[in-house]
TISE-275160 format. One record per residue: z, y, x of N, C-alpha, C in turn. Coordinates in steps of 0.05 Angstrom, whole numbers, plus 5000, padded with zeros to 4 digits. Layout:
# residues N
ZYXZYXZYX...
***
This chain:
# residues 319
852420228785853020508789852320588818850920808821850120908847852321098858852721088884854721268896853221478913853821728907852621958921854622118937854022188962855622358978854222618981855622838976854523108978855923259000854523329022855723499043855623789033857723949040857924209028858424198998859823978991860023918962861624118946863324288959864824488944863224738939860924758951859325008949857825028923856325248920855025308894853025098885851424998903849424788896850824518894852724468912854124208912855524158886856924358875858424318851856624268827854324418826852424368804851124098806850524008830849323748834851323528826853823568834855923378827856123338796855923558781856023538752853723378741851323428752848923278743849222978749850122918773850422638780852622498764854822628759856922518743856022468714854522648704853522628677851722378673850322298694848622068691850021808700852621838708854221598713854621528742853821708761854321648789857221668797857921528818860521568832859921778853861421998853860722228870863022288890862122318915863922388937863022658947865022848949864423108960865523118989863823179008864623209036864623509042866923609051867123899057869523939074869824179085872124249102874324389086873724449061875624609045877924439034880124559028882424409016881724338987883324148975882724058947882724278927884324488931884424698910881924878910880124828929877524978928875424818912876024588904874124438887874224548859871924568846871824668818873724508800875124648783877224528767876124288750873724318739872624108722871823858738871823878765870923658781873223508795875523628796877723528813878523238807878623168781879422908774877122708771874722798777872322638772870922558798871622688820870222628846872322548867871322438889872922388912872322598933874322728944873922928965874522798992872622819011873022739038872722979056874923059069874823289086873823219113871523329120870223259146868523499154868323539180866823749193864223629202861923749193859323639201858923639231860123819245859723839274861323619289863023479276864723279289863622999282862422879302861122619298863122409287865522399298867422199289868122239259868422489251869122539223866822469204864422529212862122459195861822159194862022029217861821739217863921609199866321709200868521599183867921649154866921889147866321959119864221769107862121719122860021549112860821259112862221169133863020889135865020819114866821009107868920949088868020959059865921109054865021149026862520989020860920919040858520759037856720859014855721109016854021208994851321078994850021068971847220988969845421218976846221458969844621708974846521918986845522059006846922289017845222539010846522738997845322998993846523189014844923259033845823409056845323709051847323849041847124129033848724309052850824209064852624369081851224499104851824749110850524899132852125159137851725269161852725539167850425729163850925929145848826109137849126379151846926549149847226829159849126979141850627179151850427279179852027119199853726929190855326779209853626629230851426519221849726359239848426539260848026799254846726979273848827099292851327089284853527199301854526989320854426739312855426519329853226299331851526329351849326139354850325859359852425839376853425569383854525429358856025579341857125449317854825369298852825539296850525479278849125229287848725199314847424959324849124709319851724729324853424499321853524409292853724589273854024519245851324439233849224599239846724569225844924349237844824349264843024149277844523899285846723929300848323689307849323559281850123729261851023619236849023449222846523539222844323379210843923129226843923149252843622909269845822709263848322799259850522619253850122489226849222639206848722519180846522309181844322369195842122179196842921929211844321959233845121729249847121559233849021679220850921529203849421389180847521519169845921399147844421149158843321179182841920949194843820719199846220779210848020569217849220419193849520569171850920449148849020419124846520399129844520309109844420489084844720749088844320939066841320929058840820909032838120879023836421129027837621359020836021609020837821839029836622029045837922279051836222509040837522669023836222899012837123149028835323319036836023539054835423809040837323989042837024259032835924439054833324489054832124669073831624939060829925109072829725379063827025499070826125699055823725839062824126019086826626049096827226189121826026049145824925809141823525669163820825799169819825969150817226099154817626379166815426489178815626759188815626959165815827219172816027419150813227509141811227489158808527549151807127299141806527289115805627039103803327089083801726879078799726899057801026869030799526919009800626898982798726718965799726488955802326368960802526228988804926158996805326029022804825729020802825619034802225339032804625169042804824929031807024749039806924689069804624679081804424609109803924859127804625099118804325329134806025309159805125429181806625419206809425539202811425389213814225479210815025619236815225879235815926049258818126239249820526139246822726289235823626529253824726729240825626969255828726969258830126779246833026759249833726489261836126479274837026229284837526029261838426139238838825969214836225819208833925969207831425849202830625649223831225709249830625529271832125259267834725279259836225039256835224869233834124999212833024849190830324719197828724849213826224719223827024479240828924509258829824279274830724049257832124109236833223899219831023759203829023909194826623789181825323589201824923679226823623509245825323259252827923289253829723059257829422859235829422959210829122779187826522629188824322769195821722639197821722429219823122489241823322289263824822039253827022069240828521839230826921689209825221829195823521689175821421519190820121629211818121489226819321259243821521319256822721139276824220909262825720979241827520779230827020719200825020859189824420809160826520929141828221109151830121249134828621419114829321399089827921549068829021829067828021999084828822279086826922449068828222619051826622789033828023059032826423279032827623539032826223739014827623949006826524168991827124429005825324619003825724879015826325078993828825178994829725358973829125648979828725798958828626088960831526188959832026448955834726538951835826418925838226298927839326158904841226338889840726368863842426538846844326358830846926428831848826268816851626318824853526228808856426268813857326108837859426208850860626058872859826168899858126368901857426478927859926628938860226618964862526748977861426978993862827208992861927439008861527349037859227419049858627339077857127079079856926929057855426679057852526729050851126849069848326919065848027219059846127349073845727639069844927699040843727509027842827558999844927478979847427428988849627348970850127568949849527818956850028028936848627988910846327848911844827818886846327638866847927448876849527288859852227428853853327558873855927678870855927908849853728048848853628268828853828158799852627918795852827798768855627688764856627538783859227418779861527618776861527818793863728018792863628178766861228248757860928398732861728218708861027968709861827778687864827748686866227788708869127778709870428038702868828248698869928508691870528688715869628598739870128748763867728928770868229158784866029328793864629198817862129278822860729178845858929398857858829398884857329598899854929458912852529568908850129458920849329638943848529508966847929658991844929678998843129568981840329578986838929748965836329808970834929978951834029828926833329988906832629868880830029718881828329778900825629658900825429398915827529328931827529078946827028848927824928698933824128468915824428208930825828018917826127748928825227548908824927308917824327088899826726898898827326808874829826658869829326398856831226218859831425978842834225968832834625908806837225898795838625638805841225648808842725428820842425168805842125188779841824938763839124808768837124978772834424868779834524758807836024898825836224798853837524518854839724488840841124238840839424018827838124088806836323888792834123798810833023978826830723908844831623688863834023708874834923508893835223238879836423238856836822988841834122868833832323038825829622938816828022828839828122968862826722858885827922598895830522568893831822318902830822088885830122128860829221918843826221878841824722048857821822028856820721778868818521688858817121448868816121498896817121348915816421388943813421368948812021208931809221168935807521418928808721608914807321858907807722078928809622048945810322268963808522268988807522508995805722529018806922699040809322799036810622959056813622919055815023009074818022979075819523229066818123459065819423709057817623859038818723959016817124078995817924368990815924548988816424818979817224808949819024988942819625028914819325328908818525398884818325678877820125728853820425978846822126048823821126298810822726508809821926758797822426998816821027218811821327458828822927668813824527818828826028038816826628248837826328498830827328718847830328748842831528908859834428958855834829098829833129288822833429428796833029238773831129058774830728858752833228678750834328598772836728428772839028578758839428828766841528998754841129028724838629078716838029108688838628858672838128628685838728368672841728338669843228428689846128418687847128588664846128838662846929018641846228908613844028758612843228638586845328428577846428288596848428078589851328188590851728398606854428518609854028818605853928918580853329198576855229398590857729318594859629498606859929448637857929318648858029258677858229518693859929518713860329748730859029698757856529788760855029738785854330008797855030038822854430288837852730218861851530428873849730398896850730558920851130428942851830558967849830458988847630598992845530509009846430479038845930249050846630189077844030129092843130309109840530269122840430019140842729949152842729709169842429459153843829449130843529219112840629199102839529429095836729429085834829339107835429419132833729339154833729029158836128919156836328619158834728489136835028589111833528459089830528489093829628719103826828759107825628589130827228559151826228419175826728129176829028039164829727759166829227609140828927749118828627619092825827649080823927739097821227769087820027509077821027279088820027019080820926929053822927069041823626999013822627218994820727379003819427578986816727478977815927238986813327128980813426888961811426858945811226638927810526388942811926168937811425918950809525748934807725618947805925428934807425168931808425108907809824858902808224648887805524658891803724478878804424188884805024128910805723858917808123748902810223908900812523828885811923778856810223948844809523918816807823668812805923618831804123398827805423128835807223128855808122868866810822778854812422958844814822868831815523038806813323148794813523268767815523498766815623658787817623868788816724108771818624238758818224488745820924628741820824898742823325048738823825088708826325148702827125188674828025468668828825618689830125878685828426108696828126318679827026568687829426748695828826988704831027178712832927218688831827288665833527348642835227108634833926878633835326628625837426558646836826588671838726518692841226698691840826958689843127148688844827098663843527058640844926998615846626748618845526538629846926288632849226318653848626458674850526508696853026648684852626868669854827018657856426838638855026678622856426508603858226298618857226188640858725998655861226118667860926358679863226498691865326558670864526648647866426708626867726458615866326248614867425988604869625898623869125918649871125828668873626008668873426258658875726428657877526368633876426228613878026178589880225978594
***
């Protein structure tokens, strides 16, 4: 039996990944700062929770030394807008936190570290599609911290032979997003709140178009890359692509699954400005040829399929 440790394990991707790993028979440890009652109900009796702060070296060292995982899935991070409001906190959690994970992995012989990166590492003006090796010139501190972490992982791979592997996610659609956890969180919250019977207000225009990956595809990509043949891999970080949707198309998909959804629009020019200036890098199609060729990656969910599955999962949890 393999043991996997997931940082940010209580989050939307972490909980989906935990389910996949448990289903295949892994022993799963969730590392997070949240209390036990924040762990998904279906996971509480099936996983071990280790409460640790990524920015605290002693806590990370203790978490890895006490659990001795074979694989670490490093998903935990401070996202915008919080990362843009507190640069020091973002650096401590996102960069120092990655350094702590990598160093603990080296010291305690962790076989593989999987890293959750982002297309926010790229600038906003981009070719179509965006090559895997395109210059990374991020416009946000969040993107800067993710570039730094990719380079740290590559260094640990070269210097110590640590098997560091990463994926660059688009905006992730799925249940479990918390208001304020990413400027694009509204795209998930509109689905989740409507599935729960609550109203939701959208602050951006109907034509804003983003590219998404459904959370179940995102979690699967990490598990699939972890199991990929090392001899086939030619890079340490891989672009992933998904599907494109405007705000109007997303709302229409919600109405198709939740006909009585109560969605209203209150345009906020400042919110729109942030999305236009800081999120231009997730409005472009990513070239994920390397992921497809080197570890047989492919997505399973379109917009319609993702929203339908999302709504069904939220309603199932309410029963």
